C-alpha atoms as a printed R data frame, in Angstrom:
    type eleno elety resid chain resno       x       y       z
1   ATOM     1    CA   UNK     A     1  13.064  20.670  20.738
2   ATOM     2    CA   UNK     A     2  10.715  17.860  21.789
3   ATOM     3    CA   UNK     A     3   9.457  15.991  18.734
4   ATOM     4    CA   UNK     A     4   7.096  13.007  18.592
5   ATOM     5    CA   UNK     A     5   7.277  10.691  15.569
6   ATOM     6    CA   UNK     A     6   4.890   8.016  14.332
7   ATOM     7    CA   UNK     A     7   6.109   5.412  11.852
8   ATOM     8    CA   UNK     A     8   9.633   5.615  13.273
9   ATOM     9    CA   UNK     A     9  10.359   1.947  12.532
10  ATOM    10    CA   UNK     A    10   9.586   2.345   8.820
11  ATOM    11    CA   UNK     A    11  11.824   3.328   5.935
12  ATOM    12    CA   UNK     A    12  11.355   7.106   6.037
13  ATOM    13    CA   UNK     A    13  10.577   7.435   9.750
14  ATOM    14    CA   UNK     A    14  13.746   5.622  10.782
15  ATOM    15    CA   UNK     A    15  15.903   7.984   8.728
16  ATOM    16    CA   UNK     A    16  14.050  10.918  10.272
17  ATOM    17    CA   UNK     A    17  14.574   9.891  13.899
18  ATOM    18    CA   UNK     A    18  18.272   9.240  13.275
19  ATOM    19    CA   UNK     A    19  18.582  12.746  11.809
20  ATOM    20    CA   UNK     A    20  16.609  14.359  14.649
21  ATOM    21    CA   UNK     A    21  18.887  12.763  17.238
22  ATOM    22    CA   UNK     A    22  22.017  13.827  15.343
23  ATOM    23    CA   UNK     A    23  20.726  17.387  15.508
24  ATOM    24    CA   UNK     A    24  20.181  16.998  19.265
25  ATOM    25    CA   UNK     A    25  16.397  17.035  19.438
26  ATOM    26    CA   UNK     A    26  14.570  15.103  22.151
27  ATOM    27    CA   UNK     A    27  12.625  12.405  20.316
28  ATOM    28    CA   UNK     A    28   9.656  10.305  21.322
29  ATOM    29    CA   UNK     A    29   8.031   7.679  19.123
30  ATOM    30    CA   UNK     A    30   4.663   5.975  19.002
31  ATOM    31    CA   UNK     A    31   5.006   2.386  17.813
32  ATOM    32    CA   UNK     A    32   3.008  -0.803  17.821
33  ATOM    33    CA   UNK     A    33   4.290  -3.635  19.992
34  ATOM    34    CA   UNK     A    34   4.628  -5.848  16.897
35  ATOM    35    CA   UNK     A    35   6.708  -3.336  14.902
36  ATOM    36    CA   UNK     A    36  10.106  -4.573  13.729
37  ATOM    37    CA   UNK     A    37  12.749  -2.210  15.054
38  ATOM    38    CA   UNK     A    38  15.839  -3.316  13.110
39  ATOM    39    CA   UNK     A    39  16.229   0.078  11.456
40  ATOM    40    CA   UNK     A    40  16.423   1.906  14.806
41  ATOM    41    CA   UNK     A    41  17.915  -0.698  17.154
42  ATOM    42    CA   UNK     A    42  21.140   1.323  17.368
43  ATOM    43    CA   UNK     A    43  19.288   4.364  18.784
44  ATOM    44    CA   UNK     A    44  16.337   2.766  20.563
45  ATOM    45    CA   UNK     A    45  17.781   3.528  23.997
46  ATOM    46    CA   UNK     A    46  17.909   7.238  23.080
47  ATOM    47    CA   UNK     A    47  14.182   7.430  22.303
48  ATOM    48    CA   UNK     A    48  11.151   7.779  24.546
49  ATOM    49    CA   UNK     A    49   8.923   4.942  23.349
50  ATOM    50    CA   UNK     A    50   5.133   4.782  23.650
51  ATOM    51    CA   UNK     A    51   3.685   1.448  22.588
52  ATOM    52    CA   UNK     A    52   0.154   1.803  21.245
53  ATOM    53    CA   UNK     A    53  -1.891   1.498  18.091
54  ATOM    54    CA   UNK     A    54  -3.001   4.779  16.569
55  ATOM    55    CA   UNK     A    55  -6.571   3.546  16.932
56  ATOM    56    CA   UNK     A    56  -6.338   3.928  20.721
57  ATOM    57    CA   UNK     A    57  -7.255   7.568  21.287
58  ATOM    58    CA   UNK     A    58  -6.821   7.459  25.068
59  ATOM    59    CA   UNK     A    59  -3.271   6.102  24.854
60  ATOM    60    CA   UNK     A    60  -2.321   8.650  22.195
61  ATOM    61    CA   UNK     A    61  -3.656  11.435  24.411
62  ATOM    62    CA   UNK     A    62  -1.630  10.019  27.320
63  ATOM    63    CA   UNK     A    63   1.529   9.907  25.184
64  ATOM    64    CA   UNK     A    64   1.168  13.550  24.114
65  ATOM    65    CA   UNK     A    65   0.319  14.677  27.645
66  ATOM    66    CA   UNK     A    66   3.282  12.754  29.084
67  ATOM    67    CA   UNK     A    67   5.896  13.693  26.465
68  ATOM    68    CA   UNK     A    68   4.588  17.211  25.752
69  ATOM    69    CA   UNK     A    69   6.073  17.579  22.252
70  ATOM    70    CA   UNK     A    70   6.235  20.826  20.315
71  ATOM    71    CA   UNK     A    71   6.019  19.080  16.939
72  ATOM    72    CA   UNK     A    72   4.494  15.796  15.776
73  ATOM    73    CA   UNK     A    73   5.813  14.146  12.610
74  ATOM    74    CA   UNK     A    74   3.215  11.652  11.390
75  ATOM    75    CA   UNK     A    75   4.667   8.992   9.089
76  ATOM    76    CA   UNK     A    76   2.835   5.843  10.225
77  ATOM    77    CA   UNK     A    77   0.909   4.389   7.326
78  ATOM    78    CA   UNK     A    78  -0.345   1.182   5.790
79  ATOM    79    CA   UNK     A    79   0.400   0.819   2.089
80  ATOM    80    CA   UNK     A    80  -1.018  -1.581  -0.476
81  ATOM    81    CA   UNK     A    81  -0.973  -1.031  -4.226
82  ATOM    82    CA   UNK     A    82  -4.064  -3.111  -4.964
83  ATOM    83    CA   UNK     A    83  -6.288  -3.755  -1.972
84  ATOM    84    CA   UNK     A    84  -8.388  -6.797  -1.193
85  ATOM    85    CA   UNK     A    85 -11.576  -6.656   0.902
86  ATOM    86    CA   UNK     A    86  -9.497  -7.807   3.874
87  ATOM    87    CA   UNK     A    87  -7.302  -4.683   3.592
88  ATOM    88    CA   UNK     A    88 -10.079  -2.091   3.786
89  ATOM    89    CA   UNK     A    89 -10.553  -1.989   7.557
90  ATOM    90    CA   UNK     A    90  -6.859  -1.763   8.421
91  ATOM    91    CA   UNK     A    91  -6.178   0.828   5.708
92  ATOM    92    CA   UNK     A    92  -8.831   3.157   7.085
93  ATOM    93    CA   UNK     A    93  -8.026   2.467  10.732
94  ATOM    94    CA   UNK     A    94  -4.345   3.292  10.270
95  ATOM    95    CA   UNK     A    95  -4.368   5.988   7.601
96  ATOM    96    CA   UNK     A    96  -7.564   7.844   8.456
97  ATOM    97    CA   UNK     A    97  -8.681   7.044  12.010
98  ATOM    98    CA   UNK     A    98  -5.062   7.104  13.226
99  ATOM    99    CA   UNK     A    99  -4.552  10.558  11.728
100 ATOM   100    CA   UNK     A   100  -7.810  11.864  13.202
101 ATOM   101    CA   UNK     A   101  -6.920  10.483  16.646
102 ATOM   102    CA   UNK     A   102  -3.560  12.248  16.558
103 ATOM   103    CA   UNK     A   103  -5.130  15.528  15.488
104 ATOM   104    CA   UNK     A   104  -7.838  15.298  18.131
105 ATOM   105    CA   UNK     A   105  -5.199  14.673  20.795
106 ATOM   106    CA   UNK     A   106  -3.482  17.952  19.917
107 ATOM   107    CA   UNK     A   107  -6.386  20.222  20.795
108 ATOM   108    CA   UNK     A   108  -5.310  22.315  23.815
109 ATOM   109    CA   UNK     A   109  -1.963  20.457  23.963
110 ATOM   110    CA   UNK     A   110   1.674  21.566  23.809
111 ATOM   111    CA   UNK     A   111   1.841  20.707  20.087
112 ATOM   112    CA   UNK     A   112   2.376  23.758  17.888
113 ATOM   113    CA   UNK     A   113   2.757  21.938  14.566
114 ATOM   114    CA   UNK     A   114   1.489  18.669  13.072
115 ATOM   115    CA   UNK     A   115   3.387  17.395  10.019
116 ATOM   116    CA   UNK     A   116   1.375  14.924   7.990
117 ATOM   117    CA   UNK     A   117   2.787  12.583   5.334
118 ATOM   118    CA   UNK     A   118   0.872  12.065   2.106
119 ATOM   119    CA   UNK     A   119   1.666  10.706  -1.348
120 ATOM   120    CA   UNK     A   120   1.946  11.795  -4.962
121 ATOM   121    CA   UNK     A   121  -0.521   9.008  -5.758
122 ATOM   122    CA   UNK     A   122  -3.357  11.303  -4.653
123 ATOM   123    CA   UNK     A   123  -2.986  12.979  -8.074
124 ATOM   124    CA   UNK     A   124  -3.876   9.837  -9.999
125 ATOM   125    CA   UNK     A   125  -2.213   7.420 -12.369
126 ATOM   126    CA   UNK     A   126  -1.146   9.926 -14.995
127 ATOM   127    CA   UNK     A   127  -0.402   8.993 -18.590
128 ATOM   128    CA   UNK     A   128   2.735   7.889 -20.370
129 ATOM   129    CA   UNK     A   129   2.186  10.813 -22.759
130 ATOM   130    CA   UNK     A   130   2.204  13.434 -19.972
131 ATOM   131    CA   UNK     A   131   5.964  13.907 -20.288
132 ATOM   132    CA   UNK     A   132   6.778  17.388 -18.981
133 ATOM   133    CA   UNK     A   133   3.489  18.006 -17.141
134 ATOM   134    CA   UNK     A   134   4.408  18.447 -13.472
135 ATOM   135    CA   UNK     A   135   1.879  17.888 -10.704
136 ATOM   136    CA   UNK     A   136   1.013  20.915  -8.578
137 ATOM   137    CA   UNK     A   137  -0.576  21.109  -5.128
138 ATOM   138    CA   UNK     A   138  -3.661  22.809  -6.548
139 ATOM   139    CA   UNK     A   139  -4.339  20.118  -9.156
140 ATOM   140    CA   UNK     A   140  -7.527  18.052  -9.156
141 ATOM   141    CA   UNK     A   141  -7.087  14.923  -7.045
142 ATOM   142    CA   UNK     A   142  -7.916  11.536  -8.539
143 ATOM   143    CA   UNK     A   143  -6.496   8.886  -6.151
144 ATOM   144    CA   UNK     A   144  -4.902   5.987  -7.996
145 ATOM   145    CA   UNK     A   145  -5.793   3.361  -5.369
146 ATOM   146    CA   UNK     A   146  -7.513   2.950  -2.009
147 ATOM   147    CA   UNK     A   147  -4.281   3.770  -0.165
148 ATOM   148    CA   UNK     A   148  -4.165   7.135  -1.975
149 ATOM   149    CA   UNK     A   149  -7.826   7.750  -1.166
150 ATOM   150    CA   UNK     A   150  -7.089   7.291   2.543
151 ATOM   151    CA   UNK     A   151  -4.268   9.824   2.169
152 ATOM   152    CA   UNK     A   152  -6.736  12.331   0.712
153 ATOM   153    CA   UNK     A   153  -9.009  11.758   3.716
154 ATOM   154    CA   UNK     A   154  -6.015  12.298   6.025
155 ATOM   155    CA   UNK     A   155  -5.279  15.618   4.316
156 ATOM   156    CA   UNK     A   156  -8.931  16.628   4.649
157 ATOM   157    CA   UNK     A   157  -8.793  15.827   8.363
158 ATOM   158    CA   UNK     A   158  -5.797  18.165   8.690
159 ATOM   159    CA   UNK     A   159  -7.733  20.953   6.966
160 ATOM   160    CA   UNK     A   160 -10.740  20.390   9.225
161 ATOM   161    CA   UNK     A   161  -8.748  20.435  12.485
162 ATOM   162    CA   UNK     A   162  -6.750  23.435  11.310
163 ATOM   163    CA   UNK     A   163  -9.894  25.403  10.502
164 ATOM   164    CA   UNK     A   164 -12.085  24.208  13.374
165 ATOM   165    CA   UNK     A   165  -9.552  23.989  16.210
166 ATOM   166    CA   UNK     A   166  -6.560  26.005  15.021
167 ATOM   167    CA   UNK     A   167  -4.194  23.018  14.863
168 ATOM   168    CA   UNK     A   168  -1.333  24.170  12.626
169 ATOM   169    CA   UNK     A   169  -0.716  21.498   9.963
170 ATOM   170    CA   UNK     A   170   1.707  20.883   7.126
171 ATOM   171    CA   UNK     A   171   1.329  17.997   4.684
172 ATOM   172    CA   UNK     A   172   4.220  16.709   2.583
173 ATOM   173    CA   UNK     A   173   3.159  14.862  -0.559
174 ATOM   174    CA   UNK     A   174   6.120  12.603  -1.178
175 ATOM   175    CA   UNK     A   175   7.093  11.490  -4.657
176 ATOM   176    CA   UNK     A   176   8.470   7.923  -4.782
177 ATOM   177    CA   UNK     A   177  11.196   7.705  -2.112
178 ATOM   178    CA   UNK     A   178  14.176   5.376  -2.426
179 ATOM   179    CA   UNK     A   179  17.398   4.725  -0.555
180 ATOM   180    CA   UNK     A   180  18.988   2.660   2.174
181 ATOM   181    CA   UNK     A   181  16.656   0.547   4.388
182 ATOM   182    CA   UNK     A   182  13.850   0.619   1.824
183 ATOM   183    CA   UNK     A   183  11.180  -2.072   1.516
184 ATOM   184    CA   UNK     A   184  12.532  -4.709  -0.869
185 ATOM   185    CA   UNK     A   185   9.174  -5.188  -2.594
186 ATOM   186    CA   UNK     A   186   9.674  -1.806  -4.286
187 ATOM   187    CA   UNK     A   187  11.318  -1.493  -7.697
188 ATOM   188    CA   UNK     A   188  14.761  -0.076  -6.881
189 ATOM   189    CA   UNK     A   189  15.714  -2.370  -3.972
190 ATOM   190    CA   UNK     A   190  14.107  -5.326  -5.771
191 ATOM   191    CA   UNK     A   191  16.256  -4.779  -8.873
192 ATOM   192    CA   UNK     A   192  19.414  -4.161  -6.841
193 ATOM   193    CA   UNK     A   193  18.984  -7.319  -4.775
194 ATOM   194    CA   UNK     A   194  18.194  -9.500  -7.805
195 ATOM   195    CA   UNK     A   195  21.252  -8.239  -9.665
196 ATOM   196    CA   UNK     A   196  23.563  -8.615  -6.662
197 ATOM   197    CA   UNK     A   197  22.389 -12.195  -6.168
198 ATOM   198    CA   UNK     A   198  22.589 -12.995  -9.881
199 ATOM   199    CA   UNK     A   199  18.945 -13.982 -10.189
200 ATOM   200    CA   UNK     A   200  16.622 -13.759 -13.188
201 ATOM   201    CA   UNK     A   201  14.952 -10.351 -13.371
202 ATOM   202    CA   UNK     A   202  11.426 -10.310 -14.772
203 ATOM   203    CA   UNK     A   203   9.770  -6.912 -15.058
204 ATOM   204    CA   UNK     A   204   6.903  -5.051 -16.686
205 ATOM   205    CA   UNK     A   205   7.615  -2.944 -19.775
206 ATOM   206    CA   UNK     A   206   9.014  -0.355 -17.328
207 ATOM   207    CA   UNK     A   207   7.675   2.448 -19.499
208 ATOM   208    CA   UNK     A   208   6.288   4.105 -16.366
209 ATOM   209    CA   UNK     A   209   7.914   7.465 -15.651
210 ATOM   210    CA   UNK     A   210   8.333   8.206 -11.953
211 ATOM   211    CA   UNK     A   211   9.898  11.045  -9.998
212 ATOM   212    CA   UNK     A   212  12.156   8.979  -7.710
213 ATOM   213    CA   UNK     A   213  13.387  11.045  -4.747
214 ATOM   214    CA   UNK     A   214  16.387  10.125  -2.601
215 ATOM   215    CA   UNK     A   215  15.751   9.629   1.106
216 ATOM   216    CA   UNK     A   216  18.244  12.259   2.323
217 ATOM   217    CA   UNK     A   217  16.451  14.944   0.316
218 ATOM   218    CA   UNK     A   218  13.108  13.873   1.755
219 ATOM   219    CA   UNK     A   219  14.454  14.060   5.304
220 ATOM   220    CA   UNK     A   220  15.866  17.515   4.525
221 ATOM   221    CA   UNK     A   221  12.318  18.642   3.720
222 ATOM   222    CA   UNK     A   222  11.007  17.482   7.099
223 ATOM   223    CA   UNK     A   223  13.882  19.231   8.847
224 ATOM   224    CA   UNK     A   224  13.301  22.494   6.943
225 ATOM   225    CA   UNK     A   225   9.791  22.674   8.407
226 ATOM   226    CA   UNK     A   226  11.257  23.124  11.897
227 ATOM   227    CA   UNK     A   227  12.732  26.474  10.826
228 ATOM   228    CA   UNK     A   228   9.536  27.933   9.378
229 ATOM   229    CA   UNK     A   229   7.827  29.983  12.058
230 ATOM   230    CA   UNK     A   230   4.716  31.023  10.143
231 ATOM   231    CA   UNK     A   231   2.802  29.694   7.131
232 ATOM   232    CA   UNK     A   232   0.272  31.649   5.061
233 ATOM   233    CA   UNK     A   233  -2.512  29.129   5.818
234 ATOM   234    CA   UNK     A   234  -3.360  26.887   8.767
235 ATOM   235    CA   UNK     A   235  -2.859  23.796   6.601
236 ATOM   236    CA   UNK     A   236  -0.148  23.997   3.962
237 ATOM   237    CA   UNK     A   237   0.608  21.239   1.430
238 ATOM   238    CA   UNK     A   238   3.952  20.797  -0.317
239 ATOM   239    CA   UNK     A   239   5.147  18.444  -3.043
240 ATOM   240    CA   UNK     A   240   8.494  16.819  -2.266
241 ATOM   241    CA   UNK     A   241  10.096  15.445  -5.428
242 ATOM   242    CA   UNK     A   242  12.772  16.255  -7.992
243 ATOM   243    CA   UNK     A   243  10.764  17.497 -10.980
244 ATOM   244    CA   UNK     A   244  12.484  14.827 -13.100
245 ATOM   245    CA   UNK     A   245  10.678  11.655 -14.183
246 ATOM   246    CA   UNK     A   246  12.867   9.080 -15.955
247 ATOM   247    CA   UNK     A   247  11.354   5.847 -17.216
248 ATOM   248    CA   UNK     A   248  11.664   2.871 -14.902
249 ATOM   249    CA   UNK     A   249  13.573   1.157 -17.718
250 ATOM   250    CA   UNK     A   250  16.203   3.892 -17.547
251 ATOM   251    CA   UNK     A   251  16.426   3.470 -13.762
252 ATOM   252    CA   UNK     A   252  16.870  -0.311 -14.081
253 ATOM   253    CA   UNK     A   253  19.623   0.109 -16.671
254 ATOM   254    CA   UNK     A   254  21.376   2.723 -14.494
255 ATOM   255    CA   UNK     A   255  21.423   0.221 -11.614
256 ATOM   256    CA   UNK     A   256  22.791  -2.437 -13.974
257 ATOM   257    CA   UNK     A   257  25.537  -0.047 -15.078
258 ATOM   258    CA   UNK     A   258  26.459   0.936 -11.498
259 ATOM   259    CA   UNK     A   259  26.721  -2.722 -10.479
260 ATOM   260    CA   UNK     A   260  28.449  -3.798 -13.684
261 ATOM   261    CA   UNK     A   261  25.950  -6.658 -13.765
262 ATOM   262    CA   UNK     A   262  25.665  -9.248 -16.543
263 ATOM   263    CA   UNK     A   263  21.998  -9.815 -15.719
264 ATOM   264    CA   UNK     A   264  19.742  -8.957 -18.664
265 ATOM   265    CA   UNK     A   265  16.442  -7.555 -17.395
266 ATOM   266    CA   UNK     A   266  13.461  -9.232 -19.058
267 ATOM   267    CA   UNK     A   267  11.231  -6.256 -19.749
268 ATOM   268    CA   UNK     A   268   7.598  -6.967 -20.531
269 ATOM   269    CA   UNK     A   269   7.536 -10.469 -19.066
270 ATOM   270    CA   UNK     A   270   5.047  -9.631 -16.317
271 ATOM   271    CA   UNK     A   271   1.786  -7.683 -16.744
272 ATOM   272    CA   UNK     A   272   1.109  -4.186 -15.476
273 ATOM   273    CA   UNK     A   273  -1.309  -3.637 -12.609
274 ATOM   274    CA   UNK     A   274  -4.962  -3.036 -13.425
275 ATOM   275    CA   UNK     A   275  -4.589   0.678 -12.634
276 ATOM   276    CA   UNK     A   276  -0.930   1.296 -13.280
277 ATOM   277    CA   UNK     A   277   0.605   4.592 -12.165
278 ATOM   278    CA   UNK     A   278   2.202   5.677 -15.427
279 ATOM   279    CA   UNK     A   279   3.507   9.089 -14.513
280 ATOM   280    CA   UNK     A   280   4.501  11.105 -11.452
281 ATOM   281    CA   UNK     A   281   6.486  14.337 -11.585
282 ATOM   282    CA   UNK     A   282   6.523  17.065  -8.933
283 ATOM   283    CA   UNK     A   283   6.169  20.791  -9.257
284 ATOM   284    CA   UNK     A   284   8.216  21.793  -6.203
285 ATOM   285    CA   UNK     A   285   8.004  25.577  -6.545
286 ATOM   286    CA   UNK     A   286   5.940  25.919  -3.335
287 ATOM   287    CA   UNK     A   287   8.474  23.926  -1.289
288 ATOM   288    CA   UNK     A   288  11.290  26.012  -2.740
289 ATOM   289    CA   UNK     A   289   9.495  29.251  -1.883
290 ATOM   290    CA   UNK     A   290   8.175  28.529   1.610
291 ATOM   291    CA   UNK     A   291  10.535  25.828   2.918
292 ATOM   292    CA   UNK     A   292  13.674  26.977   1.114
293 ATOM   293    CA   UNK     A   293  13.978  23.332   0.067
294 ATOM   294    CA   UNK     A   294  15.183  21.819  -3.171
295 ATOM   295    CA   UNK     A   295  16.529  18.333  -3.935
296 ATOM   296    CA   UNK     A   296  20.308  18.039  -3.889
297 ATOM   297    CA   UNK     A   297  20.846  14.423  -4.972
298 ATOM   298    CA   UNK     A   298  21.008  13.496  -8.652
299 ATOM   299    CA   UNK     A   299  19.427  10.161  -9.542
300 ATOM   300    CA   UNK     A   300  22.674   8.369 -10.395
301 ATOM   301    CA   UNK     A   301  24.316   9.568  -7.172
302 ATOM   302    CA   UNK     A   302  21.359   8.401  -5.084
303 ATOM   303    CA   UNK     A   303  21.264   5.043  -6.857
304 ATOM   304    CA   UNK     A   304  25.000   4.598  -6.307
305 ATOM   305    CA   UNK     A   305  24.631   5.261  -2.570
306 ATOM   306    CA   UNK     A   306  21.718   2.845  -2.393
307 ATOM   307    CA   UNK     A   307  23.589   0.151  -4.327
308 ATOM   308    CA   UNK     A   308  26.630   0.508  -2.065
309 ATOM   309    CA   UNK     A   309  24.482   0.005   1.023
310 ATOM   310    CA   UNK     A   310  22.931  -3.175  -0.383
311 ATOM   311    CA   UNK     A   311  26.353  -4.485  -1.384
312 ATOM   312    CA   UNK     A   312  27.612  -3.975   2.161
313 ATOM   313    CA   UNK     A   313  24.431  -5.515   3.587
314 ATOM   314    CA   UNK     A   314  24.691  -8.654   1.423
């Protein structure tokens, strides 16, 4: 199958294109000329590469017309937890305009399915007291930051193009991904690297409870979509998470145990963000029903695999 991927140089996208090639799909990617390709250098010669920004509608249309994909996986995104005024333009250009340009390019094209990537942060910041309350696709949306708001707008664009032009769309709302090749500013790789290098580890209280989801399970969800021939609606949305939300403190101490580290994390030594995301936990019943998907990787197993990769990469 011919599949076009955006965001292929990023954490999740790079895992996806590796998997697609292993399963013998023909893969094209849209990437910016400035994108760092270290995650896909080993397979770059096996990909059809189109260099353009997602803001360039004409070049996107040319890429789709030239490559003629059946499916487009859209993972390109700009992420900031707390935006500054300087971030606003690029956030909307990448996350909203880029999505709209892709969707508009699919009208009367060879594309039969557009797979959009969204985030659990569209649900809001939650509360530490939520505990067993899982987030469902039909819940009220209360974006926790500007990044999440742009993801809501991207989802709305999918619904509009599905209804107005018949573009078949699926959105995956990902709960916090982790694993090999992750961005080291995020909690799990940050803690692993600090402990491996024997450096002081200053953290918030780490009372936040997040549904961390291992990268292989996330990629499985994308792959399952290729086997679904018909969805009940033109735009379907699925949560992709584990349904389990341990405290970040528990996650940090599990990493410490796996590494056998003597580093003592200093919890509560740095402040929380102004609008901290206290709780994320996925109700995945829709993904189980329609995609026949469920997470296979327990947290400790996923953390151990991630730790081993960072140890080898040291």
